C-alpha positions in Angstrom: 3.9 8.2 -25.7 6.3 9.3 -22.9 3.5 9.3 -20.4 2.5 5.8 -21.3 6.0 4.6 -20.7 6.0 6.3 -17.3 2.7 4.7 -16.4 3.9 1.2 -17.4 7.2 1.6 -15.5 5.3 2.8 -12.4 2.9 -0.1 -12.6 5.8 -2.5 -13.0 7.5 -1.0 -9.9 4.4 -1.3 -7.9 3.9 -5.0 -8.8 7.6 -5.7 -8.3 7.4 -4.3 -4.7 4.2 -6.3 -4.1 5.7 -9.5 -5.5 8.8 -9.0 -3.4 6.7 -8.5 -0.2 4.7 -11.6 -1.1 7.9 -13.7 -1.0 8.6 -12.6 2.6 5.0 -13.2 3.8 4.2 -16.5 2.1 5.3 -18.7 5.0 3.5 -16.8 7.7 0.4 -16.6 5.6 0.3 -20.4 5.5 1.3 -21.1 9.1 1.0 -18.2 11.5 -1.7 -15.9 10.1 -4.4 -18.6 10.2 -3.9 -19.1 13.9 -4.7 -15.4 14.7 -8.0 -14.2 16.1 -9.3 -12.0 13.2 -12.2 -9.7 12.8 -15.4 -10.9 11.1 -14.7 -8.1 8.6 -11.5 -9.9 7.4 -12.0 -10.5 3.6 -11.4 -14.0 2.2 -7.8 -14.7 1.2 -8.8 -14.6 -2.5 -9.8 -10.9 -2.2 -6.2 -9.7 -1.3 -4.5 -10.3 -4.6 -7.5 -8.8 -6.5 -7.5 -5.7 -4.3 -3.8 -5.2 -4.5 -3.8 -5.7 -8.2 -6.3 -2.9 -8.6 -4.4 -0.7 -6.1 -1.0 -1.2 -7.9 -2.6 -0.4 -11.3 -4.3 2.7 -10.0 -1.1 3.8 -8.1 1.0 3.3 -11.2 -1.3 5.3 -13.4 -1.5 8.0 -10.8 2.2 8.6 -10.5 2.7 8.0 -14.2 0.3 10.9 -15.0 2.4 13.3 -13.0 5.8 11.8 -13.4 7.1 14.2 -16.0 5.8 17.4 -14.4 8.3 19.7 -12.7 5.7 20.2 -9.9 6.3 16.6 -8.9 9.8 17.5 -7.8 8.7 20.9 -6.4 6.0 19.4 -4.2 7.8 16.2 -3.2 5.2 14.1 -4.8 7.8 11.6 -6.1 9.2 11.2 -2.6 5.8 10.7 -1.1 5.0 8.0 -3.7 8.2 6.1 -3.1 7.9 6.6 0.7 4.5 4.9 0.6 6.0 2.0 -1.4 8.7 1.6 1.3 6.1 1.6 4.1 3.9 -0.8 2.2 6.8 -3.2 1.7 7.9 -2.8 5.3 4.5 -3.7 6.6 4.7 -7.1 5.1 8.1 -7.7 6.7 7.0 -6.4 10.1 3.6 -8.0 10.3 4.1 -11.3 8.5 7.9 -12.1 8.3 8.7 -10.9 11.8 5.2 -11.7 13.0 5.0 -8.4 14.9 1.5 -6.9 14.5 2.3 -4.0 16.8 5.2 -2.8 14.6 3.0 -3.5 11.6 0.3 -1.2 13.1 2.9 1.6 13.6 4.1 1.1 10.1 0.6 1.1 8.6 -0.3 4.3 10.4 2.7 5.9 8.8 1.6 4.4 5.5 -1.9 5.8 6.0 -0.5 9.3 6.6 1.9 9.1 3.6 -0.9 8.0 1.3 -3.2 10.8 2.5 -0.4 13.3 2.0 0.3 11.9 -1.5 -3.5 12.1 -2.4 -3.9 15.6 -1.1 -0.7 16.9 -2.7 -1.5 15.2 -6.0 -5.0 16.7 -6.0 -3.5 20.2 -6.6 -1.5 18.9 -9.6 -3.9 16.4 -11.2 -7.3 15.6 -9.8 -7.7 12.4 -11.7 -4.3 11.1 -10.5 -5.3 11.9 -7.0 -8.7 10.2 -7.3 -6.9 7.0 -8.4 -5.6 6.7 -4.9 -9.1 6.5 -3.4 -9.2 2.6 -3.7 -5.9 2.5 -1.8 -7.2 4.8 1.0 -10.3 2.6 1.3 -8.3 -0.6 1.5 -5.8 0.9 3.9 -8.6 2.0 6.2 -9.8 -1.6 6.3 -6.3 -3.0 6.7 -5.5 -0.6 9.5 -8.6 -1.7 11.3 -7.8 -5.4 10.8 -4.2 -4.9 12.0 -5.5 -3.0 15.1 -8.0 -5.8 15.8 -5.2 -8.4 15.6 -3.1 -6.3 18.0 -5.9 -6.0 20.5 -7.2 -9.6 20.3 -4.0 -11.6 20.1 -1.4 -12.0 22.7 1.9 -10.5 21.6 
């Protein structure tokens, strides 16, 4: 029962961060982002909330599965999880709110590293919890490429 509470709290935190970021990016999504030269691999706008919904659920389950283990503290897994949330939120601020794709690219590179470290560290503790981060890694790979494409193909 305790684990289920951890999972639901973690999922709620993930969605809360995502919703907060959405508030900051809404204006630029409607006005600035459509004017950018984007890769042909850019998914349709409708794909983003679906992808992030899946990622937030998987992420919440992942950290919820290891939340009550002492090893989470010993390995720094909790810090890695919250650090990736901070980088995730900061990316929306940098890229959309400040309309600064280069700073967004630096941030997403740090996010990539943090998610990779989380996934690898988590793998030693709970393989299933680690595998739940695979959709996030796949999405981040695409997002990093798209961010890089925008930096290269749009005047800053």
